[in-house]
PATOR-646403 format. One line per 8 residues: their letters; for each residue z, x, y negated of N, C-alpha, C. Coordinates in Angstrom, 1 decimal. Layout:
N
a = Z:X:Y:Z:X:Y:Z:X:Y | ...
END
This chain:
75
matsirld = 170.5:85.3:-136.0:169.8:84.1:-136.4:168.6:83.9:-135.5 | 168.6:82.7:-134.9:167.5:82.4:-134.0:166.3:81.9:-134.8 | 165.1:82.4:-134.4:163.9:82.0:-135.0:162.8:81.8:-133.9 | 162.0:80.9:-134.1:160.9:80.6:-133.1:159.6:81.0:-133.7 | 158.7:81.6:-132.8:157.3:81.8:-133.2:156.4:81.4:-132.0 | 155.2:81.0:-132.4:154.2:80.7:-131.3:153.3:81.9:-131.3 | 153.0:82.4:-130.1:152.1:83.5:-129.8:150.9:82.9:-129.1 | 149.7:83.5:-129.4:148.5:83.2:-128.6:148.7:83.7:-127.2
ieteqrld = 147.9:83.2:-126.3:148.1:83.6:-124.9:147.9:85.1:-124.7 | 146.9:85.7:-125.3:146.7:87.1:-125.1:147.9:88.0:-125.6 | 148.4:87.6:-126.7:149.5:88.4:-127.2:150.7:88.2:-126.3 | 151.0:87.0:-125.9:152.1:86.7:-125.0:151.9:87.5:-123.7 | 150.7:87.6:-123.1:150.5:88.4:-121.9:150.7:89.9:-122.2 | 150.3:90.4:-123.3:150.5:91.8:-123.6:152.0:92.1:-123.7 | 152.7:91.2:-124.4:154.2:91.3:-124.5:154.9:91.3:-123.2 | 154.4:90.3:-122.3:155.0:90.3:-120.9:154.8:91.5:-120.2
hlaaqtgr = 153.5:92.1:-120.3:153.2:93.3:-119.6:154.0:94.5:-120.0 | 154.1:94.6:-121.4:154.9:95.7:-121.9:156.4:95.6:-121.4 | 156.9:94.4:-121.5:158.3:94.2:-121.1:158.5:94.6:-119.6 | 157.6:94.1:-118.8:157.7:94.4:-117.3:157.5:95.8:-117.0 | 156.6:96.5:-117.7:156.4:97.9:-117.4:157.5:98.8:-117.9 | 158.2:98.4:-118.9:159.3:99.3:-119.5:160.7:98.9:-119.2 | 160.9:97.7:-118.6:162.2:97.2:-118.3:163.0:96.7:-119.5 | 162.3:96.6:-120.6:163.0:96.0:-121.8:162.6:94.5:-121.9
tkayylre = 163.4:93.8:-122.7:163.1:92.4:-122.9:162.0:92.2:-123.9 | 161.4:91.0:-123.8:160.4:90.6:-124.9:161.1:90.5:-126.2 | 162.4:90.0:-126.2:163.1:89.9:-127.5:163.3:91.3:-128.1 | 163.6:92.3:-127.3:163.7:93.6:-127.9:162.5:94.0:-128.7 | 161.3:93.9:-128.0:160.1:94.3:-128.7:159.7:93.4:-129.9 | 160.1:92.1:-129.8:159.8:91.3:-131.0:160.7:91.7:-132.2 | 162.0:92.0:-131.9:162.9:92.5:-132.9:162.3:93.8:-133.5 | 161.8:94.7:-132.7:161.3:96.0:-133.2:160.0:95.7:-134.1
lvkngled = 159.2:94.8:-133.6:158.0:94.5:-134.4:158.4:93.9:-135.8 | 159.3:93.0:-135.8:159.7:92.4:-137.1:160.3:93.5:-138.0 | 161.2:94.3:-137.4:161.9:95.3:-138.2:160.9:96.3:-138.8 | 160.0:96.8:-138.0:159.0:97.8:-138.4:157.9:97.2:-139.2 | 157.5:96.0:-138.8:156.4:95.3:-139.5:156.9:94.9:-140.9 | 158.2:94.5:-141.0:158.7:94.0:-142.3:158.7:95.2:-143.3 | 159.0:96.4:-142.8:159.0:97.5:-143.7:157.5:97.8:-144.3 | 156.6:97.6:-143.4:155.2:97.8:-143.8:154.8:96.7:-144.8
ledyylaa = 155.2:95.5:-144.5:154.8:94.3:-145.4:155.5:94.5:-146.8 | 156.8:94.9:-146.8:157.5:95.2:-148.0:156.7:96.3:-148.8 | 156.4:97.4:-148.2:155.7:98.4:-148.8:154.4:97.9:-149.5 | 153.6:97.2:-148.7:152.3:96.7:-149.2:152.5:95.7:-150.3 | 153.2:94.7:-150.1:153.3:93.6:-151.1:154.0:94.0:-152.3 | 155.1:94.8:-152.2:155.8:95.2:-153.4:155.0:96.2:-154.2 | 154.2:97.1:-153.5:153.3:98.0:-154.2:152.2:97.2:-154.9 | 151.7:96.2:-154.3:150.6:95.4:-154.9:151.1:94.7:-156.1
atmervrk = 152.4:94.2:-156.1:153.0:93.5:-157.2:153.2:94.5:-158.4 | 153.6:95.7:-158.0:153.8:96.7:-159.0:152.4:97.1:-159.7 | 151.4:97.3:-158.9:150.1:97.6:-159.4:149.6:96.5:-160.3 | 149.9:95.3:-160.0:149.4:94.2:-160.9:150.2:94.3:-162.2 | 151.4:94.6:-162.2:152.2:94.8:-163.5:151.6:96.0:-164.3 | 151.2:97.0:-163.6:150.6:98.2:-164.2:149.3:97.8:-164.9 | 148.5:97.0:-164.2:147.2:96.6:-164.7:147.4:95.7:-166.0 | 148.5:94.9:-166.0:148.8:94.0:-167.1:149.5:94.8:-168.2
geetlftl = 149.8:96.0:-168.0:150.5:96.8:-169.0:152.0:96.4:-169.1 | 152.5:95.9:-168.1:153.9:95.4:-168.0:154.9:96.5:-167.4 | 154.3:97.6:-166.9:155.1:98.6:-166.2:155.0:99.9:-167.0 | 156.1:100.6:-167.2:156.1:101.9:-167.9:155.6:103.0:-166.9 | 154.7:103.8:-167.4:154.2:104.9:-166.6:154.6:106.2:-167.2 | 154.8:107.2:-166.3:155.1:108.6:-166.8:154.2:109.5:-166.1 | 153.8:110.6:-166.8:153.0:111.6:-166.2:153.9:112.5:-165.4 | 153.3:113.3:-164.5:154.1:114.3:-163.8:154.8:115.3:-164.7
eeverdlg = 154.1:115.7:-165.7:154.7:116.6:-166.7:155.9:116.0:-167.3 | 155.9:114.8:-167.7:157.0:114.1:-168.3:158.2:114.1:-167.4 | 157.9:113.7:-166.1:159.0:113.6:-165.1:159.6:115.0:-164.9 | 158.7:116.0:-164.7:159.3:117.4:-164.5:160.1:117.8:-165.7 | 159.7:117.5:-166.9:160.4:117.9:-168.1:161.7:117.2:-168.1 | 161.8:115.9:-167.9:163.0:115.1:-168.0:164.0:115.5:-166.9 | 163.5:116.0:-165.8:164.4:116.5:-164.7:164.7:117.9:-164.7 | 164.2:118.6:-165.8:164.5:120.0:-165.9:163.7:120.9:-164.9
lad = 162.6:120.4:-164.4:161.8:121.1:-163.4:160.6:121.8:-164.0 | 160.3:121.6:-165.3:159.1:122.2:-165.9:159.2:123.7:-165.9 | 158.0:124.3:-165.7:157.9:125.8:-165.7:158.0:126.3:-167.1
END
């Protein structure tokens, strides 16, 4: 899927430099940034949403002891 983004001049120059120095394409690095950055964004925003549900009392919480007991790991 083709997508367009606008980069500021400094970022574009840094990307050009990286591509020139490594022999890879700018598209390669942009794909890597999106893939890895998306994982970070998912982690952050989904965790923030979960924490909000916890604050509102809408999420079930378990203690470590409860989890260990339920999994048969309790001493």
